[in-house]
C-alpha positions in Angstrom: -2.5 -48.0 9.6 -3.2 -51.1 11.7 -5.6 -50.8 14.6 -3.6 -51.5 17.9 -6.3 -53.9 19.2 -6.3 -55.9 16.0 -2.5 -56.0 16.0 -2.4 -57.3 19.6 -5.1 -59.9 18.8 -3.1 -61.1 15.7 -0.1 -61.7 18.0 -2.2 -63.6 20.5 -2.0 -60.8 23.0 -5.6 -59.9 23.2 -5.7 -60.2 26.9 -2.7 -58.1 27.5 -3.2 -55.4 30.1 -1.3 -52.2 29.5 -0.9 -50.1 32.6 0.5 -46.6 32.9 3.2 -46.3 35.4 2.2 -44.9 38.8 3.6 -41.5 39.7 6.4 -41.5 42.2 5.6 -40.0 45.5 7.4 -39.5 48.8 7.3 -42.4 51.3 5.6 -40.0 53.7 2.6 -39.8 51.4 1.8 -43.6 51.6 -1.2 -44.7 53.6 -0.7 -47.1 56.5 -0.3 -50.7 55.2 0.6 -49.5 51.6 3.5 -51.2 49.8 5.9 -49.6 47.4 9.4 -49.9 45.9 12.1 -47.3 46.6 12.8 -45.3 43.5 15.5 -42.9 44.9 16.6 -40.9 47.9 16.8 -37.2 47.4 17.2 -34.1 49.6 13.6 -32.8 50.1 14.7 -29.6 51.9 17.7 -27.6 52.8 17.6 -29.2 56.2 18.7 -32.6 54.8 22.4 -33.0 54.1 24.5 -35.6 52.4 25.1 -37.4 55.8 21.4 -37.9 56.3 20.9 -39.2 52.8 23.9 -41.6 53.2 22.4 -42.8 56.5 19.1 -43.6 54.7 21.0 -45.6 52.1 22.9 -47.5 54.8 19.6 -48.4 56.5 18.5 -50.1 53.2 16.6 -47.4 51.5 18.1 -48.0 48.0 16.4 -48.1 44.6 14.5 -51.3 43.9 14.0 -52.3 47.6 10.4 -53.1 48.6 9.1 -51.0 51.5 5.9 -50.9 53.5 4.4 -48.1 55.5 3.2 -49.9 58.7 1.7 -47.1 60.8 2.0 -43.4 61.8 2.5 -41.9 65.2 -0.2 -40.1 67.2 -2.4 -37.8 65.1 -1.1 -39.4 61.8 2.2 -37.7 62.2 5.7 -38.7 63.5 7.2 -41.2 63.8 6.5 -43.3 60.8 6.9 -47.0 61.2 8.4 -48.4 58.0 9.3 -52.0 57.1 12.3 -52.4 54.7 13.7 -55.9 54.3 13.0 -57.6 57.6 13.7 -54.5 59.7 11.2 -51.9 61.1 12.5 -48.4 61.3 11.0 -45.3 62.9 11.5 -42.3 60.6 10.9 -38.7 61.0 8.6 -37.0 58.5 11.5 -35.1 57.1 13.4 -38.3 56.4 10.4 -40.1 54.9 9.9 -37.1 52.5 13.4 -37.8 51.1 12.6 -41.3 50.0 10.7 -41.4 46.7 8.8 -44.6 46.1 6.7 -46.2 43.3 3.5 -47.4 44.9 2.2 -50.9 44.1 -0.8 -50.9 41.8 -3.9 -50.3 43.8 -1.9 -48.9 46.7 
């Protein structure tokens, strides 16, 4: 069996960095200033219906879109100021919990 490191070196890939994918998390879990990419929009509770999910999609929260958590409201709660595209939106915590994101490495 060939050692993985030796194999990579033989292919000229000895400086290749292999990173495990970050775990997806709700947009509401990002720290202020953190950047991520939208993975999907899902109903996080029974209070969220199809109309609310469609509205989030219409605002631009679609898979592959970069997003940044700008800041949180008083006490670190609502509203959440979020930048998607060139637009800043104020989201309720319940809405932000429906948006699953893949944080940037180091976020």
